[in-house]
C-alpha positions in Angstrom: 75.2 22.1 -20.8 74.6 21.5 -24.3 70.9 21.0 -26.2 69.6 18.6 -27.8 70.6 17.6 -31.4 67.6 18.1 -34.0 65.8 14.7 -32.2 61.9 13.8 -32.1 59.8 14.3 -29.1 58.5 10.8 -27.7 55.8 11.4 -24.9 55.0 9.2 -22.9 51.2 8.8 -20.2 51.1 5.6 -17.7 53.4 3.1 -19.1 52.9 4.1 -23.0 54.4 6.5 -25.1 53.8 8.8 -28.1 56.5 10.1 -30.6 56.6 12.3 -33.2 60.0 12.8 -35.7 61.4 15.0 -37.2 60.4 18.2 -35.0 62.8 21.4 -34.7 66.1 21.2 -33.1 66.1 21.6 -29.7 62.9 19.5 -28.5 62.9 17.8 -25.4 63.4 14.0 -25.9 61.3 11.7 -23.6 61.1 8.2 -23.6 58.7 5.3 -22.9 60.1 2.9 -20.1 64.3 4.8 -21.5 65.2 7.8 -21.6 66.2 8.2 -25.0 69.5 10.5 -25.2 67.6 13.2 -23.5 70.8 15.3 -23.1 73.8 15.0 -24.8 76.2 16.4 -22.8 73.7 17.7 -19.9 70.2 19.5 -18.7 68.8 21.8 -21.0 66.3 23.7 -18.9 66.0 26.5 -20.9 65.5 24.7 -23.6 62.3 22.4 -21.9 59.5 24.6 -21.4 60.1 26.3 -24.9 59.8 22.3 -26.5 57.2 21.4 -24.8 55.3 24.6 -26.2 56.7 23.4 -29.7 55.2 19.8 -29.4 52.6 19.3 -31.8 50.7 15.7 -30.0 48.6 16.5 -26.6 48.2 13.0 -25.2 45.0 13.9 -22.9 44.2 10.9 -21.3 45.6 7.6 -20.3 43.9 5.2 -18.1 45.5 2.2 -16.4 41.9 -0.2 -15.4 42.9 -3.9 -13.6 40.2 -6.1 -12.5 41.4 -9.1 -10.7 38.6 -12.0 -10.0 39.6 -15.1 -7.9 43.8 -14.3 -8.7 42.9 -14.5 -12.3 44.2 -10.2 -13.4 42.0 -8.5 -16.3 44.2 -5.2 -17.2 43.2 -2.5 -19.8 45.6 0.1 -20.9 43.7 3.1 -22.7 45.7 5.9 -24.3 44.3 8.5 -25.7 46.1 11.8 -28.2 45.6 14.1 -30.7 47.6 15.2 -33.1 47.5 19.0 -33.7 49.7 19.9 -36.4 48.9 19.9 -39.8 50.4 17.7 -41.4 50.3 13.5 -40.4 52.3 12.5 -37.7 53.6 9.1 -37.5 53.7 7.9 -33.2 54.8 5.0 -31.3 52.6 3.4 -28.8 54.2 1.8 -26.0 53.5 -0.4 -23.3 55.1 -2.3 -20.2 53.7 -6.0 -19.2 54.2 -8.6 -16.6 56.4 -11.1 -18.9 53.9 -14.1 -17.0 51.0 -12.3 -18.9 49.2 -13.0 -22.6 48.2 -10.3 -25.0 44.5 -11.1 -25.6 43.6 -7.8 -27.6 45.0 -5.2 -29.0 43.3 -2.4 -31.1 43.7 1.6 -32.7 40.1 4.1 -33.3 41.8 6.1 -35.4 38.6 9.3 -36.4 36.0 6.7 -35.0 37.7 4.0 -37.2 38.7 0.4 -35.6 41.8 -1.4 -36.2 42.0 -4.7 -34.5 44.7 -6.4 -33.9 44.2 -10.5 -34.8 45.8 -13.6 -33.5 47.3 -16.1 -35.4 49.2 -19.1 -35.9 52.9 -17.6 -35.6 54.2 -19.7 -37.8 51.6 -18.8 -40.6 51.5 -15.3 -40.0 55.3 -15.1 -40.8 54.3 -16.7 -43.4 51.4 -14.3 -45.0 53.6 -11.5 -44.3 56.9 -12.4 -45.5 58.0 -10.1 -47.5 57.2 -7.1 -44.9 59.0 -9.3 -42.4 62.3 -9.7 -44.4 62.0 -6.1 -45.2 62.5 -5.4 -41.2 59.6 -4.1 -41.3 57.5 -6.4 -38.7 60.1 -5.9 -36.2 60.1 -4.9 -32.6 56.5 -4.9 -31.2 57.5 -6.8 -28.1 61.4 -6.6 -26.7 62.1 -7.5 -23.3 62.1 -5.2 -20.8 64.4 -5.8 -17.6 63.8 -9.3 -16.2 59.9 -9.6 -15.3 58.5 -7.2 -17.9 57.8 -7.1 -21.6 57.6 -3.9 -23.7 55.1 -4.0 -26.3 55.1 -1.0 -29.1 53.3 0.0 -32.6 53.1 2.9 -34.5 50.4 4.6 -36.7 49.9 8.2 -38.8 47.7 9.6 -37.7 46.5 12.5 -39.9 46.4 16.5 -39.2 44.1 17.8 -36.4 42.6 14.0 -35.7 42.0 11.6 -32.6 44.1 8.2 -32.1 42.6 5.8 -28.9 44.6 2.4 -28.1 43.8 0.2 -26.5 45.7 -2.9 -25.1 44.6 -5.5 -22.6 46.0 -8.9 -21.0 45.5 -10.9 -18.6 47.8 -13.3 -16.2 47.2 -15.6 -13.1 48.5 -13.9 -10.1 51.5 -16.7 -8.5 51.0 -16.4 -4.5 54.7 -15.9 -4.0 56.0 -15.4 0.4 52.3 -15.2 1.4 51.5 -12.5 -1.2 50.1 -11.6 -4.6 51.5 -9.0 -6.6 49.6 -6.2 -9.2 52.6 -4.4 -10.4 51.9 -1.5 -13.2 55.0 0.6 -15.0 54.3 4.5 -15.3 56.7 6.9 -17.1 54.7 9.5 -18.5 57.6 11.9 -17.9 55.1 15.0 -18.3 51.6 15.4 -16.4 48.6 14.3 -18.3 45.3 15.8 -17.6 43.5 12.8 -17.3 46.0 10.5 -15.4 44.2 7.3 -14.3 44.8 3.9 -12.2 42.4 1.7 -11.0 42.7 -1.8 -9.3 39.4 -4.1 -8.5 39.7 -7.2 -6.2 36.7 -9.4 -6.2 38.1 -12.9 -4.0 34.7 -14.4 -2.3 37.2 -16.3 -0.3 38.2 -12.9 1.3 41.1 -10.2 1.6 42.8 -10.2 4.9 45.3 -7.4 3.5 45.6 -4.9 0.6 48.9 -2.4 0.4 49.5 -0.2 -2.2 52.7 1.5 -3.9 54.7 3.0 -5.8 58.5 3.6 -6.5 57.6 7.4 -7.5 55.5 8.3 -4.6 56.1 11.7 -2.2 54.6 12.4 0.7 52.2 14.6 -1.8 51.1 12.1 -3.3 50.5 9.0 -0.7 47.3 10.9 -0.1 46.3 10.5 -3.8 46.3 6.3 -3.3 42.7 5.6 -2.7 41.9 2.6 -0.7 38.6 0.8 -0.5 38.6 -2.3 1.3 35.0 -5.1 2.6 35.0 -8.8 3.7 35.5 -9.5 -0.5 36.4 -6.8 -2.3 39.1 -4.1 -2.3 39.3 -1.0 -4.3 41.9 0.9 -5.4 42.8 4.6 -7.0 45.3 6.8 -8.2 44.4 10.0 -10.1 46.4 13.1 -9.5 45.8 16.3 -11.1 48.2 17.8 -13.7 49.0 20.2 -11.0 49.8 17.8 -8.8 52.0 15.5 -11.4 54.9 18.4 -11.9 57.8 18.2 -9.6 57.2 21.6 -9.0 55.1 24.4 -10.0 55.2 25.6 -13.6 57.7 22.5 -14.3 57.4 20.3 -17.3 58.5 17.5 -15.6 56.6 14.6 -13.3 56.9 12.8 -10.2 55.2 9.8 -11.9 57.9 7.9 -13.0 58.5 4.0 -12.1 56.3 1.0 -10.7 52.9 0.8 -8.9 52.1 -2.2 -6.6 49.7 -3.7 -5.2 50.0 -6.3 -2.9 47.2 -8.7 -1.0 46.3 -11.8 0.2 43.5 -13.8 1.2 42.0 -15.4 3.9 42.4 -18.8 4.4 40.4 -20.5 7.2 39.2 -22.9 5.0 41.3 -26.3 5.0 40.1 -27.3 1.9 40.7 -24.5 0.3 38.3 -22.5 -1.7 36.2 -24.0 -4.6 35.0 -22.4 -7.1 32.3 -23.2 -9.6 31.0 -20.8 -12.2 29.5 -21.0 -16.1 30.5 -24.7 -16.4 33.9 -24.4 -15.3 35.9 -25.0 -11.4 38.9 -23.4 -10.3 40.5 -25.0 -6.9 42.6 -22.8 -5.3 44.6 -25.0 -2.2 46.8 -23.3 0.4 45.5 -24.8 4.1 46.3 -22.6 7.3 48.5 -23.1 10.2 50.7 -26.4 8.9 53.5 -27.3 11.0 56.5 -27.7 8.2 58.2 -30.5 6.9 62.0 -31.2 7.3 64.1 -30.8 4.5 67.4 -32.8 3.5 69.2 -30.1 1.0 72.2 -30.4 -1.1 73.7 -27.6 -2.1 75.7 -28.4 -5.3 77.9 -25.3 -6.2 79.6 -24.6 -9.5 83.7 -23.5 -8.6 85.3 -23.8 -12.3 87.0 -20.8 -13.8 83.8 -18.7 -14.6 82.4 -18.2 -11.4 85.7 -15.9 -10.9 85.6 -12.6 -9.2 82.0 -11.6 -8.3 79.7 -14.1 -8.4 81.9 -16.2 -6.4 81.5 -13.9 -3.9 78.3 -13.3 -4.3 77.4 -17.3 -4.1 80.0 -17.1 -0.4 78.0 -14.2 0.9 74.1 -16.3 -0.2 75.0 -19.1 1.2 76.2 -17.8 4.4 72.5 -16.4 4.9 70.8 -19.5 3.4 73.0 -21.5 5.8 72.0 -19.5 9.3 68.5 -19.7 7.9 68.6 -23.7 8.1 66.3 -25.5 10.7 68.1 -27.5 12.7 65.9 -31.0 12.0 66.8 -30.0 8.5 70.0 -32.2 7.0 72.5 -30.3 4.4 75.8 -31.6 2.6 77.7 -28.8 1.1 79.3 -30.2 -2.3 81.5 -28.3 -4.5 82.3 -29.0 -8.6 84.4 -27.7 -11.4 86.5 -30.6 -13.5 86.4 -32.6 -10.0 83.5 -33.3 -6.8 84.7 -31.9 -3.3 82.5 -32.6 -0.1 82.5 -31.6 2.9 81.1 -34.3 4.6 80.5 -38.0 2.8 76.8 -37.6 4.6 74.6 -34.9 5.0 74.4 -33.1 8.6 72.3 -32.5 11.0 71.6 -28.2 11.0 72.5 -27.7 14.5 74.5 -24.3 15.6 77.5 -26.2 15.8 77.6 -27.6 12.0 75.9 -24.6 10.3 78.9 -22.3 12.0 81.4 -25.2 10.7 79.4 -25.1 7.4 79.9 -21.8 7.0 83.3 -21.6 7.5 83.7 -24.5 4.7 81.6 -22.1 2.1 83.9 -18.8 3.1 86.5 -21.0 1.6 85.2 -21.6 -2.0 87.4 -20.5 -4.4 87.2 -20.7 -7.8 89.6 -23.4 -10.8 89.0 -25.9 -13.1 85.9 -27.4 -15.5 82.2 -27.6 -15.1 81.3 -31.0 -14.8 77.9 -30.8 -13.9 76.5 -34.8 -14.5 79.3 -36.0 -12.0 78.4 -33.1 -9.4 75.1 -33.4 -9.8 74.8 -37.7 -9.5 77.4 -37.2 -6.2 74.5 -35.6 -4.6 71.9 -37.5 -5.7 74.2 -40.6 -4.3 74.7 -39.8 -1.0 70.8 -38.7 -0.5 70.4 -42.0 -1.3 72.5 -43.6 0.8 71.4 -41.5 3.7 67.7 -42.4 3.1 69.2 -46.8 3.0 70.9 -45.6 6.5 68.0 -44.2 8.1 69.7 -40.8 8.6 67.3 -38.9 7.9 63.9 -38.6 8.7 61.1 -40.7 7.2 58.8 -37.4 6.7 61.9 -35.5 5.5 61.6 -33.8 1.7 64.5 -34.3 -0.1 65.7 -31.9 -2.5 68.6 -30.7 -4.9 70.0 -27.4 -5.4 72.2 -27.0 -8.5 74.4 -23.5 -8.7 76.2 -23.2 -11.6 77.0 -20.5 -14.2 77.9 -22.2 -17.3 77.6 -25.5 -19.8 79.4 -28.8 -18.8 82.5 -28.9 -20.0 84.3 -31.5 -18.2 83.0 -35.5 -18.1 79.6 -35.8 -19.8 78.8 -32.9 -21.7 76.3 -34.3 -23.8 73.1 -32.3 -22.3 70.8 -35.0 -23.9 72.6 -37.5 -21.4 73.0 -35.4 -18.6 69.1 -35.4 -18.3 68.8 -38.6 -19.0 71.3 -39.2 -16.3 70.1 -37.4 -13.7 66.8 -38.7 -14.5 67.4 -42.3 -13.8 69.3 -41.7 -10.7 66.7 -39.3 -8.4 64.0 -41.8 -9.7 61.1 -39.6 -8.6 62.2 -40.1 -5.3 63.5 -35.8 -4.8 63.4 -32.7 -6.5 66.3 -30.6 -8.6 66.1 -27.0 -8.3 68.7 -25.7 -11.3 69.8 -21.9 -10.4 71.6 -20.6 -13.7 74.0 -18.0 -12.9 74.4 -15.2 -15.3 74.1 -15.3 -19.4 76.1 -18.0 -20.6 74.4 -20.8 -19.0 72.0 -23.5 -21.6 68.7 -22.0 -19.3 66.7 -24.7 -21.8 68.9 -27.5 -20.8 68.2 -26.6 -17.0 64.5 -26.2 -17.1 64.2 -29.5 -18.8 66.2 -30.9 -16.1 64.0 -29.6 -13.5 61.2 -30.3 -14.2 61.9 -34.2 -15.7 62.7 -34.1 -11.7 60.1 -32.6 -9.6 61.3 -29.1 -9.3 61.7 -25.6 -11.4 65.0 -23.7 -12.7 65.7 -20.0 -12.3 67.6 -17.3 -13.7 70.4 -15.7 -11.6 70.8 -12.0 -13.2 74.2 -10.9 -12.6 73.9 -7.6 -10.7 74.4 -6.2 -7.3 71.0 -7.7 -6.0 72.4 -11.2 -6.9 72.8 -12.5 -3.4 69.4 -10.8 -2.4 68.3 -13.4 -5.7 69.9 -16.5 -4.6 68.4 -15.9 -1.1 64.6 -14.9 -2.5 64.6 -18.4 -4.0 65.9 -20.5 -1.0 62.8 -18.5 0.7 60.6 -19.8 -1.5 61.1 -23.3 -1.2 63.0 -23.7 1.8 59.9 -24.1 3.9 57.9 -27.8 2.6 54.4 -27.7 4.2 53.1 -31.1 2.1 54.7 -33.2 0.2 53.0 -35.5 -2.5 49.8 -33.9 -2.5 47.0 -35.1 -4.4 43.8 -33.1 -5.1 40.7 -35.6 -6.6 37.3 -34.9 -7.9 34.7 -37.2 -8.9 35.6 -39.0 -12.5 32.2 -39.0 -13.9 31.9 -34.8 -13.5 34.6 -33.2 -14.7 37.5 -33.4 -17.6 40.4 -31.3 -19.0 41.3 -30.9 -15.5 44.5 -29.3 -15.0 48.0 -31.2 -13.3 46.3 -31.8 -10.3 48.9 -34.0 -8.6 52.2 -32.0 -6.9 55.1 -33.1 -5.3 55.6 -30.1 -2.5 53.5 -27.6 -1.2 55.6 -25.0 -0.2 54.6 -21.9 3.1 53.2 -19.0 1.6 52.6 -20.7 -2.0 49.3 -21.7 -3.5 48.2 -25.0 -5.3 45.8 -23.8 -8.4 43.6 -27.0 -10.1 41.0 -26.2 -12.5 38.8 -28.6 -14.8 35.5 -28.2 -17.0 32.4 -29.8 -15.7 30.7 -31.8 -17.2 27.4 -31.7 -16.5 27.0 -27.5 -16.5 24.1 -27.2 -14.3 25.8 -29.1 -11.2 26.1 -27.1 -8.5 27.7 -29.4 -6.0 30.1 -32.0 -5.9 33.2 -33.9 -4.0 36.5 -32.7 -3.6 38.9 -34.6 -1.8 42.9 -33.4 -0.5 45.5 -36.2 0.3 49.4 -35.2 1.2 51.8 -36.4 3.7 53.1 -33.8 6.5 55.5 -33.9 9.3 53.8 -35.4 11.6 50.8 -37.2 10.0 49.3 -37.3 6.4 46.9 -34.6 5.3 43.2 -35.8 4.2 40.3 -33.4 3.4 36.9 -34.0 2.0 34.1 -31.4 1.5 31.3 -30.7 -1.6 32.1 -27.5 -2.9 28.9 -25.5 -4.6 28.3 -22.9 -7.5 28.8 -19.5 -6.1 26.4 -16.9 -7.0 28.2 -13.4 -7.8 25.0 -11.8 -8.4 24.5 -12.2 -4.3 28.0 -12.2 -3.3 28.8 -8.9 -5.1 25.1 -7.0 -5.7 24.7 -4.0 -7.7 27.8 -4.4 -9.2 28.1 -4.3 -13.5 29.9 -8.3 -13.8 32.0 -7.6 -16.7 34.7 -10.5 -15.9 32.0 -13.6 -16.0 33.9 -16.8 -18.0 36.6 -15.6 -16.1 37.0 -19.6 -14.5 37.3 -20.6 -18.5 39.9 -18.3 -19.2 41.9 -18.9 -15.9 41.3 -23.0 -16.7 42.6 -22.0 -20.7 45.4 -19.7 -19.5 46.8 -22.4 -16.5 45.9 -25.5 -19.0 48.1 -23.6 -22.1 51.2 -22.5 -19.6 51.4 -26.4 -18.3 50.9 -27.2 -22.0 54.2 -26.2 -23.2 56.2 -26.9 -20.3 54.8 -30.4 -21.6 56.0 -29.5 -24.9 59.9 -29.0 -24.0 60.2 -32.4 -22.0 59.0 -36.7 -23.2 58.8 -38.1 -25.7 58.4 -36.3 -29.0 55.2 -37.5 -29.7 53.9 -36.3 -26.5 55.9 -32.8 -27.1 54.4 -33.1 -30.6 50.5 -33.7 -28.8 51.1 -30.8 -26.0 52.1 -28.2 -28.9 49.3 -28.6 -30.6 46.6 -28.5 -28.0 48.6 -25.6 -27.0 48.7 -24.0 -30.3 44.4 -24.8 -30.6 44.1 -23.5 -27.3 45.9 -20.1 -27.9 44.1 -19.6 -31.0 40.6 -20.2 -29.6 40.9 -17.6 -26.3 42.9 -15.3 -28.8 46.1 -15.9 -26.4 49.4 -14.0 -27.1 52.2 -17.5 -26.9 55.2 -19.0 -27.9 53.0 -20.5 -30.9 50.8 -17.1 -31.8 50.8 -14.1 -33.3 49.0 -10.8 -33.0 49.1 -8.5 -36.6 48.3 -5.9 -36.4 47.4 -4.5 -39.6 47.7 -0.3 -40.1 45.6 2.2 -41.6 46.9 3.3 -45.1 49.2 5.9 -45.6 49.0 8.4 -48.7 51.5 6.1 -50.4 49.1 2.8 -50.2 48.8 -0.2 -47.6 51.3 0.3 -44.9 53.1 -3.0 -43.8 51.6 -5.3 -40.7 53.1 -5.4 -37.5 53.5 -8.7 -35.7 53.6 -9.2 -32.1 55.2 -12.5 -30.7 55.4 -13.5 -26.8 59.1 -14.2 -26.0 60.3 -17.5 -24.6 63.2 -16.7 -21.2 65.5 -18.2 -24.1 64.9 -15.4 -26.4 64.9 -12.7 -23.6 68.6 -14.7 -22.7 69.7 -14.3 -26.3 68.9 -10.8 -26.4 70.2 -9.8 -22.6 73.5 -12.2 -24.3 73.7 -9.1 -27.2 73.1 -6.1 -24.8 75.8 -7.8 -21.8 78.7 -8.2 -24.7 77.6 -5.1 -26.7 80.2 -2.8 -27.7 80.1 -0.1 -30.1 81.9 -0.4 -33.5 82.4 3.4 -33.9 85.0 3.0 -30.8 88.3 2.2 -30.8 89.8 -0.6 -28.2 91.5 1.3 -25.2 95.4 1.1 -26.5 97.8 -1.3 -24.2 98.2 0.1 -20.4 94.5 2.4 -20.9 92.5 1.3 -18.5 94.4 -1.1 -16.9 93.6 -0.5 -13.3 89.7 1.7 -12.4 90.1 5.0 -12.5 87.5 7.4 -10.9 86.9 11.0 -12.5 85.0 14.2 -13.5 86.0 16.1 -16.1 84.3 18.9 -18.5 81.3 20.4 -17.8 81.3 18.7 -15.2 81.1 15.0 -16.5 81.7 12.1 -14.0 83.2 8.7 -14.8 83.8 5.4 -13.4 86.1 3.6 -15.3 86.1 -0.4 -14.7 89.1 -2.2 -16.3 87.8 -5.4 -15.4 84.4 -5.0 -17.8 86.3 -3.2 -20.1 83.3 -0.8 -19.9 82.5 2.8 -17.7 79.7 4.2 -16.4 79.1 8.2 -16.6 76.7 11.0 -15.7 76.8 14.7 -15.0 75.8 16.5 -12.2 74.1 20.5 -12.8 74.5 22.8 -10.5 74.0 26.6 -9.7 77.5 28.7 -10.5 79.2 28.6 -7.1 78.2 24.9 -5.5 80.4 23.0 -3.5 80.5 19.1 -4.0 82.1 16.6 -1.5 83.7 14.2 -3.8 85.3 11.7 -1.7 85.1 11.5 2.2 87.1 9.0 4.5 85.8 9.3 8.1 88.4 6.1 9.3 91.6 7.6 7.6 91.0 11.7 7.7 90.5 12.3 4.0 88.2 14.5 2.8 88.2 16.0 -1.1 85.7 18.8 -2.5 85.2 20.5 -5.4 83.9 24.4 -6.4 82.1 24.6 -9.7 82.0 27.9 -11.8 80.0 29.0 -14.7 81.1 30.5 -18.2 81.3 34.6 -17.7 78.3 35.0 -19.6 75.8 33.1 -20.9 76.3 32.4 -24.5 73.7 33.2 -27.3 72.2 29.5 -27.3 71.1 29.8 -24.1 73.2 27.1 -22.8 74.5 26.8 -19.3 77.9 25.3 -18.6 79.8 24.7 -15.9 83.0 23.4 -14.5 85.0 23.1 -11.4 87.6 25.7 -10.7 88.7 24.7 -7.3 89.7 21.6 -5.2 90.0 21.0 -1.2 91.9 18.4 -0.1 93.0 17.7 3.2 94.2 14.8 5.2 93.1 14.8 8.9 95.7 12.3 10.0 99.0 13.3 7.7 98.1 16.8 8.9 97.6 17.7 5.3 95.8 20.3 3.2 95.9 21.2 0.0 93.9 23.9 -2.2 94.0 23.7 -5.6 92.6 26.7 -8.4 92.9 27.9 -11.8 95.5 29.6 -10.3 97.6 28.1 -8.2 98.4 25.8 -5.8 98.5 26.0 -2.0 100.2 23.7 0.6 99.6 23.3 4.2 102.0 20.6 5.5 103.6 20.3 9.1 102.4 24.2 10.0 104.5 25.4 6.7 102.5 26.5 4.2 103.5 26.7 0.1 102.3 28.2 -2.9 103.1 26.8 -6.7 102.1 28.7 -9.8 100.5 26.4 -13.0 103.3 28.7 -15.1 106.2 26.5 -13.4 107.1 23.0 -13.1 108.2 22.2 -9.4 108.2 18.7 -7.1 107.9 19.3 -3.3 108.4 16.0 -1.3 107.1 15.3 2.8 107.2 12.7 5.3 103.2 12.4 4.3 102.7 13.8 0.7 105.1 14.4 -2.1 103.3 16.8 -5.0 104.4 17.0 -9.0 103.9 19.8 -11.0 103.8 20.2 -14.8 103.4 23.3 -15.9 100.3 24.3 -17.1 99.3 20.9 -17.1 99.0 18.3 -14.2 99.8 17.9 -10.9 99.9 14.7 -8.7 98.9 14.4 -5.5 100.6 11.2 -3.6 99.4 11.0 -0.2 101.1 8.8 2.5 100.3 4.9 1.9 96.8 6.3 0.8 95.7 7.3 -2.7 97.5 9.6 -5.7 95.1 12.1 -6.8 95.9 13.5 -10.2 94.8 17.1 -11.0 94.4 18.0 -14.6 94.1 22.6 -16.0 92.5 23.3 -19.2 94.0 25.9 -19.8 91.2 28.5 -22.7 92.4 31.2 -24.5 92.2 34.5 -22.3 89.6 36.1 -24.2 87.1 33.9 -25.4 84.6 35.7 -25.0 82.5 32.7 -22.9 84.6 30.2 -21.7 87.4 30.0 -18.2 89.8 28.2 -17.2 89.0 24.9 -15.5 89.8 21.7 -13.5 89.9 18.1 -13.7 90.2 15.4 -11.2 91.3 11.4 -11.2 91.6 9.3 -8.7 94.4 6.4 -8.6 94.4 3.8 -6.5 91.5 4.2 -4.9 91.7 0.8 -3.8 93.8 1.7 -0.6 91.0 3.9 0.7 88.9 2.5 3.6 85.6 0.4 3.3 83.6 3.7 4.7 84.9 5.7 1.9 81.8 8.0 0.3 80.9 10.8 -1.7 80.1 11.6 -5.5 83.0 9.6 -6.8 84.3 8.1 -3.3 80.9 5.5 -3.2 82.3 3.9 -6.4 86.2 3.3 -5.5 85.1 -0.4 -4.1 83.3 -1.3 -7.3 79.6 -1.6 -8.9 78.2 -4.4 -9.5 75.5 -3.6 -12.7 73.8 -5.6 -15.7 73.0 -3.7 -18.6 70.3 -6.0 -20.3 67.5 -4.4 -23.4 69.6 -3.2 -25.8 67.3 -0.9 -28.5 68.1 2.3 -30.8 68.1 5.6 -29.2 67.7 8.7 -30.6 71.0 9.0 -32.3 72.0 5.7 -34.1 75.5 5.2 -32.8 74.3 5.9 -29.3 71.6 2.9 -28.6 69.7 2.9 -25.4 69.5 0.5 -22.7 67.8 -0.7 -19.1 70.2 -1.2 -16.6 69.9 -2.9 -13.1 72.3 -1.0 -10.4 71.4 -0.6 -6.5 68.6 -2.5 -6.7 67.5 0.3 -9.7 66.2 -0.6 -12.6 67.5 3.0 -14.6 67.3 3.7 -18.3 71.0 4.8 -20.2 72.2 5.6 -23.3 75.6 4.1 -24.7 78.0 7.3 -25.5 81.3 8.3 -24.6 83.1 10.7 -22.2 86.7 12.1 -22.0 90.3 11.0 -20.1 92.3 14.0 -20.9 95.1 12.6 -18.5 97.4 11.5 -22.1 96.1 14.5 -23.8 95.1 17.4 -21.9 93.3 19.3 -24.7 92.1 16.8 -26.6 91.4 13.9 -24.6 90.6 10.2 -25.6 87.3 8.9 -25.8 86.0 6.0 -23.1 82.4 4.7 -24.2 80.3 4.1 -21.5 76.6 4.4 -20.2 75.5 7.8 -19.5 73.4 8.0 -16.8 70.3 10.6 -16.9 69.2 12.8 -14.5 72.0 13.7 -12.2 73.7 9.8 -11.8 69.6 9.2 -10.2 69.5 5.7 -9.0 73.2 5.4 -9.4 74.9 8.1 -6.8 73.4 6.9 -3.2 70.6 9.5 -2.9 70.4 13.1 -4.2 73.0 15.0 -5.3 72.2 17.9 -3.2 72.7 15.6 -0.6 76.5 15.9 -1.4 76.2 20.2 -1.4 78.6 21.4 1.3 79.0 25.1 2.7 83.1 25.3 1.9 85.6 23.5 0.3 86.7 22.3 3.8 83.9 21.3 5.3 81.7 18.2 5.6 78.3 19.8 5.7 
């Protein structure tokens, strides 16, 4: 495998990293949240140990400390490092944090001197540092990192033999979804760290019902290191592996710690009023009463079937709809409305969800196909009219909830296309009598349009990301709203005792969710006050009334050094700002301006980095004078979508477009050293990965048990190891079997052995030959290629790469290409075979890589989040000597996350063996 090409050292810890540019050739590259061109052609195991020893930055401490007090999470990430070099070094600090969180503090301590970030109004910050902004020196502090995270990064110049401590603090209110709260910490250290620790303390006066802690990287050896202590109202979770416990193997530089550390919990809910906490002049009320019967729902599914929904999006929508229909309860009613530039209803009224009608609806859903334009206005108005008409005719239960679920992937381009007019039409038609949920599929929707329209009509919008898990996303959203428990919920408090109340009227309370209301007390000495809750239930109205009293934390948590005593005030501020930001998107211009002004004032007062504020980080002076400041912003969902749109459509300018006819159909190949590639012409894209193992290893490439087809390949090494220590391996032979047809081939770099119908034929690469049989045709081109065509099935092409016989290191090798793979059965698998029926993925968070023309990105595939690098591999079908460069997303670490299981799972004992 080829070595690394003169890049810098990037050391990670926790979910943070240090980057030291300019190390010597052969340095080990590790990235924070992504792997920055870890290998240009594969692993350089012989270099990794040496490169690590040469590292001049020592990361000696990583701590993640999370304190949750009544659902309000306060997280501090601390990282310490030492520049051991004799010269100053530029070091980068990188952290992933939830996109729902607000950064509240960032500081750097360098040799005892503290540099603290300051939260300022965004516009003023940009004007103040306009020169730095225009020069591009402030870009990159906060970027989108996948679907649910943001990446904070900052760099600083550290003098020789100096220490640096980075501290980032962020806060968020944990949201209850599907009956639980979740705390996620992303950790990607890439190397063992002397002091590595994740600690979470959860304080819940309401009582803790359960706590679960896990991680995507936990092995059987690491699992016992997760310590969990749970009492009635407190939980302590810690994970502190030693350096040796972090290692992949004794003496290895690689670490097992790579992924997400996740804590999930819920609280006890014995009180129908919920839990009211009064601390330091502020109160918070959590409302999610137990044991309420679900309210029947009347849901109209409005499905976009326009031309842009073609292919996998339409198929995933059908799959999700079929599952969702099965989850309907018999007392529910439903309608199916599909639209393009015309509207078509399954039935003219909503239908009760009996088993028979659900089955009939599923048959209808299976027949939804894409064509035409996008008339959102008419489609939603038709759904509204249907629900209104059925209400008027008393076809629906009196105590039931009406909702519309709109799924679309594009902009309205048929009928009414003015977005403001559509919002006005829908708002007028609904009249506050039903909820509208908008699901925006992919990157071409105007999310802001859907978001505002949903909130105007008692609903929410949700982005559905293109990817293999889109069906799961759709089903997950429906599960959140599938079981209404109460409607028109009012939470009331004495008018003369509270002010600055957050939203206290909610259209719906869904099973597994929670309503949170916070406010400020007029009388700070008030110890108790009356709380009332009203709502409409399934069988009767819900009413509860009780006295709330202040909580004595010292009594509940004795011997605790309580450092988060203002949590109710900060929770109130967080919730108020979030709701003001929502109000600033819709309503009259003066109302929006007023909400924006209030949100800005509170963001500054409480030092929250919100879409209206920025954190300015003043960096230490360098030898050349004052360094440019850095500005950290909060991304809006529209900004995240815009970034994804750019990265999704990204094509590196250096790559020439494919020639006419090239990649016209999917091609799956392995060639070179050994490089696997999946060419996807429908996306004008390709995926690639390397597999590294010792010479002589035999891998299963294709296995179709239904058709009886098996393809295995054996790798071979160079004649001897080159002086630079590179270990190159290639495929030297393939075994191909079609048991049903009685065909067996063994292809090596010397000859081809064919067994068909009990007859054995031997062909030499030095000749051109054609062999035709009842079940298989062979066409051999001298010293170039062998084409194998199996009857009514797949076609394989094997290329011969001839190397100068006296070359001191390299030797002849083979490449393997699959054509017409769609003719194989759905059960086909193997290193190549698992991709024959397609692979769904999405790429986002495009960012600079270690090599300018090879950017890094985040890929979502098979339910995994991978770090990939844009590069290229060669397809030798047209030019067996030089090949043609094909741009592809390179998946590191032997294709981990892209292939099912591990590469070693595909090792077999012989060319014609299955195990």
